N, C-alpha and C positions, 0 to 999 in steps of 0.2 A: 504493500500500500504506500502511495505517495501522499505527502501532506505539504501544503504551502499556505502562507499568509498573504492576503491581498487587501488593498484599500477597499472598503465596502462601497465607496462612491465611484471610484475610477477603475476598480479592478486591477490597478497597478500592483505588481508583486512587491511586497515589503521585505521579504527575506528569501534566500534560496530555498527551493523545494528540497525535501529530504525523504528518505525511505524509512518506514517503521521497521525496526529489527524484528526478525522472525520470533525471537524469544519474548518480544513485547506485543505480539499480535495473536489473537485467537478469534473464535467465532463471535464472542460477546463484547470484546473491548480491544482497544489499541492504546498503548502508553507511549507518550511522546513529549519531549521537552520543548517549550516555547522558545523562539529566538528572542534575543535582546532587541528592544525597540524603545523609542523615547516615551516619556510619561504622557498620558492622556491620548495616546494613539489608540484608535479603534481599528481592530483587525478582524477580518473575516477568514475563517478556515475553509479551505477547499481540499477535498480528497479525491484521489484517483487510483484506480486499480491497474491502469496501464501507462500512466505518465502523460496521457494525452487528453482524455476526457475527464473534466473536473466537475465536482458536485459541491455546491455551497452547503455549509453547516452553521447557520446562524442561531443565535439565541431565539427562543420562541417570541414572536412579536417584534424582533429587532432585525436590523440589516447586517449586524456584526456578531462576532463570536466572543470577543474579549475586549476589555479596556485596560490598558497598561497604567500602572500607578507607581509612584516612588516608594521604595521600601521603607516601612515605618521603623523608627528606632525609639527605644525607651531611655530617657535620661535620668528620671527621678521618680521614686515611689514615696508617697506620704500618706500614712506613716509607713516606715520600713520594718517596724516590729510591733508586736502587741501581745497581750496575755492569752494564754490558752483558754482560761476560764473568764468569760465576760458576759454580763447580763444583756448589754445593748448590742445592736447590730453595728459592726465596724465597717466604715467606708474608706476605701483607698483611692487616692487621686494619682493617676499615672500621667506624668508629663514627658513629652518627647517631641517628635516631629514627624511629618508626613502621615498623620492619622486621618487619611482620606479614604473612605470606604468606596469600593468599586461601584456600589449602588447606594442611592440616597437613604435607603431604609436601614443600612448597616446590619442586615439580618445575620451575617456571618461573623460579626465582631464577638470574639471570645477571648477570655484571659485564662491562662493555664498556670496553676500553682503546682510546682513539682515537675519531675521528669516525665516525658512521654511514656505512656504505658502504665504508670502508677500515679498519674496526675489527677488533680481536681480541676474541672473546667467550669467557669462561671461566665455568664453572659455579661458583656461590658456595655456601659452606657456612653455613647459618643457625646462629648460636650463641644469640642471644636477640633481643629486639625492639630492642636498641640496638647489636648487634654482629654483623657478618658477616665471615667469613674466606674468603680466595681465594688461589689460587696466582698469583704474578706471572708472566705469560707471557714467554718469551724474545724478545728483540728484537735486530736485527742492527747497530744504530748508535745513537749518542747522539740522544735525542729526548725531548720532553715530550708525554705523551699524557693527554688528559682521561679521568677515571675516573667512570663512572656505572653505576647498577644498575637492574634491573627485578625486580619481585616477581611480575608476572603475564604476562611475556613480551611486553607491548605498551607499557606506560607506563614511561618512563625518567625517572630523576632528572635535574635540570639545575642542579647546585650548583657547577660550575666548578672542582672540585678536580682535581689532576693528579698523575701519577707521572712522575718523570724518570729516564731511563736515561743514565748517564754512562760515558765511557771516556777519561779525560783524558790528554793528553800535553803536558808542559811543555817549551817550547823554551828559554825564558830568564826570568829575574826581573830587574826593573828597580826601583831603581838597584842597582848592584853594591856601593856603599858605603852603610852605614846608620849612623845616629846611635847612640851608646852608651846614650842615655837611653830608647831603645825607642819613639820616637814617629814614626819614618819610615814613610810610607805606601809600600807596594811594589805592583808590578803583575806578575802572572804572565801570561806570553804563551804561548799554545799553542792547542790545539784539543781537542774532545771534552768540554768542560765543559757543564754543564746547570744551569739554574735552574728548579726545580719550583715556586717560589713558597713552599715550606715548608722550605727548606734551613736547617739549623742549623750553626753553626760547631763544628768538632771540636777547635779549638785550646783549650788550657788554659794558664793562667798558671802558671809554675813556682812551686812552693811553697818557702819558705825554712826 
């Protein structure tokens, strides 16, 4: 099977035609990778069994098959950590760039907490092209989970930011005696701590 991309209005070929590999083709489906094209390009797939006679494969009700968009990237998660046990619903704000859904309804916008295969998937709420909001899913134990998103249900970001669930229990602090000048380094020993990589100290120096 041959596949090519053309402009839906002019039928001008947008990228060289290619052949679907035998191992990627069967009676029910064909797997093929799209060529690189500029953002906002609308492309129509055409297929051929002989390399000469071509058949259009548009989206239902459209003249094209795909719309290209810039890859989204996540820059910041707020908050980046939170308690395992909480009464109220937690909302995370995801900041980044190129949060532009292929379709205006953003039906395929999803956020993934954790690695693929063992992840929790949550529907995201599109705010604007730099901001997405999502409910933080509940988790049963202290853990750090990678957070990624998809705008089309297929391609996921890979920016390495994470959310940390914490449930700390302190057994003891060392040392028991500290200097009055306030320079002693102390160690808290316990469990249930978490380091999301974005943690900020909540300690504040006393004002005089």
